[in-house]
C-alpha positions in Angstrom: -74.5 -82.7 66.6 -76.9 -80.4 69.2 -75.8 -79.6 72.6 -79.5 -81.1 74.4 -80.2 -85.1 73.0 -83.5 -86.2 74.8 -84.5 -89.6 74.9 -87.5 -91.2 75.4 -87.7 -93.7 78.1 -89.8 -96.9 77.5 -89.2 -98.3 73.8 -86.3 -96.1 73.7 -84.0 -96.2 76.4 -85.8 -99.3 78.3 -88.4 -101.7 78.6 -90.5 -103.6 81.2 -89.1 -106.7 82.1 -91.5 -108.9 82.5 -93.3 -107.7 79.3 -96.4 -105.3 80.8 -99.1 -108.6 80.4 -97.0 -110.9 82.0 -96.6 -109.1 84.7 -100.3 -107.7 84.4 -101.7 -111.7 84.3 -99.4 -112.7 87.6 -100.9 -110.2 89.5 -104.7 -110.2 88.2 -104.4 -114.6 89.5 -102.6 -113.1 92.8 -106.4 -111.1 92.5 -108.5 -113.9 91.2 -108.6 -113.3 87.8 -108.7 -116.1 85.3 -107.6 -114.2 81.6 -105.3 -115.3 79.7 -102.5 -113.1 79.0 -103.0 -112.7 75.0 -106.5 -111.5 76.3 -104.9 -109.3 78.9 -102.6 -108.0 76.2 -105.7 -107.4 73.8 -107.8 -105.8 76.8 -104.4 -103.5 77.6 -103.7 -102.3 73.9 -107.3 -101.6 73.2 -107.2 -99.6 76.5 -104.5 -98.0 77.1 -105.3 -96.2 73.1 -109.4 -95.4 74.9 -107.2 -93.1 77.0 -104.5 -91.7 74.3 -107.6 -90.1 73.2 -109.1 -89.6 76.4 -106.1 -87.1 77.3 -105.5 -85.7 73.7 -109.9 -84.8 73.2 -110.8 -83.9 77.3 -107.8 -82.7 78.2 -105.9 -81.2 75.2 -102.8 -83.1 76.7 -102.7 -81.6 79.7 -101.6 -84.1 82.8 -100.6 -84.2 85.7 -100.2 -86.5 88.7 -103.8 -87.2 89.7 -104.3 -87.3 86.0 -101.6 -90.0 85.3 -102.9 -92.1 88.6 -106.6 -92.1 87.1 -106.2 -93.1 83.4 -103.9 -95.8 84.9 -106.3 -97.0 87.5 -109.1 -96.6 84.7 -106.7 -99.1 82.1 -106.5 -101.5 85.1 -109.6 -101.9 85.6 -110.8 -102.2 82.2 -108.6 -105.0 81.8 -109.5 -106.8 84.7 -113.2 -106.4 84.7 -113.1 -110.2 85.1 -112.5 -109.2 88.6 -112.1 -105.1 89.3 -116.3 -104.8 88.3 -118.6 -104.3 91.2 -115.8 -104.7 93.6 -113.4 -101.5 93.7 -111.6 -103.3 96.8 -110.2 -105.6 94.7 -110.0 -102.9 91.5 -108.0 -101.1 94.1 -105.6 -103.3 95.7 -104.9 -104.9 91.8 -104.0 -100.9 90.8 -102.1 -100.5 93.7 -99.7 -103.6 93.4 -99.3 -103.0 90.0 -98.7 -99.5 90.5 -96.1 -99.9 92.8 -94.4 -102.8 90.4 -94.0 -100.3 87.8 -92.3 -98.2 89.9 -89.4 -100.6 90.5 -86.1 -100.0 88.7 -85.9 -104.0 89.4 -88.9 -104.0 86.9 -87.2 -102.2 84.1 -84.1 -102.9 82.1 -82.1 -101.2 79.7 -81.9 -101.9 75.9 -78.5 -103.1 75.3 -77.6 -100.0 73.1 -79.0 -96.7 75.7 -75.8 -97.2 78.4 -72.9 -97.0 75.8 -74.9 -94.6 74.0 -75.8 -92.4 76.7 -72.5 -92.6 78.2 -70.7 -91.7 75.2 -72.8 -88.6 74.6 -72.2 -87.7 78.1 -67.9 -87.9 77.6 -68.5 -86.1 74.6 -70.0 -83.0 76.4 -73.5 -83.4 75.0 -76.0 -82.6 77.3 -77.7 -85.7 78.0 -81.6 -86.1 79.7 -84.9 -88.1 79.1 -88.0 -86.5 77.8 -90.8 -89.0 77.9 -94.3 -89.4 78.5 -94.7 -90.7 82.4 -94.8 -89.8 86.0 -92.8 -89.0 89.0 -92.3 -93.0 89.2 -89.6 -92.2 86.2 -86.5 -90.6 88.3 -85.4 -92.7 90.1 -86.1 -95.8 87.9 -83.3 -94.0 85.4 -81.6 -92.7 88.6 -81.0 -96.6 89.2 -80.3 -97.8 85.3 -78.4 -94.8 84.3 -77.2 -92.8 87.3 -75.1 -90.7 84.5 -78.5 -89.1 83.8 -78.8 -86.2 86.5 -82.1 -85.9 88.1 -82.9 -82.7 86.8 -82.5 -83.7 83.0 -85.6 -86.5 83.9 -88.8 -84.6 82.1 -91.7 -86.5 83.0 -94.8 -85.6 81.7 -96.7 -85.3 84.8 -94.6 -83.2 86.3 -93.8 -81.3 82.7 -98.0 -80.3 83.0 -98.0 -81.0 79.6 -98.0 -84.8 77.4 -96.5 -85.1 73.7 -97.7 -85.2 70.9 -98.2 -81.6 72.6 -95.9 -78.2 71.5 -96.4 -77.1 75.1 -94.8 -80.4 76.3 -91.3 -79.7 74.1 -91.9 -75.4 75.2 -91.6 -76.2 78.9 -88.4 -78.8 78.1 -86.4 -75.7 76.6 -87.5 -73.6 79.2 -86.6 -75.6 82.0 -82.7 -76.0 80.2 -82.6 -72.2 78.9 -82.3 -73.9 75.3 -83.7 -72.5 72.4 -85.4 -75.5 69.8 -82.7 -75.7 67.8 -80.2 -76.7 70.1 -82.8 -80.0 71.2 -82.8 -83.5 69.8 -85.4 -86.1 70.6 -84.5 -89.4 70.3 -87.7 -92.4 70.5 -89.5 -94.6 68.6 -92.7 -93.9 68.7 -93.3 -91.8 64.6 -96.0 -89.9 66.1 -95.2 -88.9 69.9 -91.5 -88.9 69.5 -90.4 -87.9 66.0 -92.9 -85.6 63.9 -93.9 -84.1 67.4 -90.2 -83.4 67.8 -90.0 -82.2 64.5 -93.1 -79.9 64.5 -92.0 -78.6 68.0 -88.9 -77.5 65.7 -86.6 -79.8 67.3 -84.2 -82.4 65.6 -85.5 -85.5 65.9 -84.7 -89.0 65.4 -86.8 -92.2 65.9 -84.8 -95.7 66.8 -86.2 -98.2 64.5 -84.7 -101.7 66.3 -87.4 -103.8 64.3 -87.4 -101.7 60.7 -91.1 -101.0 60.6 -90.9 -97.5 59.8 -90.5 -96.5 56.3 -86.5 -96.0 55.8 -85.2 -91.9 55.7 -82.6 -90.2 56.8 -83.8 -89.6 60.6 -84.1 -93.3 60.7 -81.9 -95.2 63.1 -82.0 -99.7 63.8 -80.0 -98.7 67.0 -79.3 -96.5 69.7 -75.3 -96.9 68.6 -76.1 -95.4 65.6 -77.0 -91.9 67.2 -74.4 -89.4 65.8 
């Protein structure tokens, strides 16, 4: 095991509870939207993917707090165009409600294998942290759900200045920790942003695949409990 293990956050350590589409549906109803949950989910996935392409093509994966708020404001507006189009007041209020919702630790739940794995590694002397495409809301969520991880070891992309899969994200994490690539491991659920990007940066990379959807290889695990 390398000396530092950083985990991706959403999909690896934590998941939204209730799920994103359910939270969006409830907030949308309060602001006059009539969209069904399935339609919200489909719109969310399309808009999220489009904003990922913008981050790549227009920003070169450079990011900050302003960019993160802007991209999420756009996603919410595109999902709820039935109420936000032509009325910025509704769009702004709906965005603010959802932004605040996902800032609250109570809106997130740990995967069952997350806490025990983090505690086991920390007890073994491994430096354990988080490295995630997220914003400044993440440290307070991790502090509440995984108090074993100190705040200075929570690397959110908006605070780092770069998003995965940019190699600059990984270089910045190394610099902040005073470590080299050979001392680092990233564990995540996204094959491109986590597994392939970390490997390309010279890190050890581990893909957590709880649903068994990825092709098998020596660096794929079905549970965080399998991490060695």
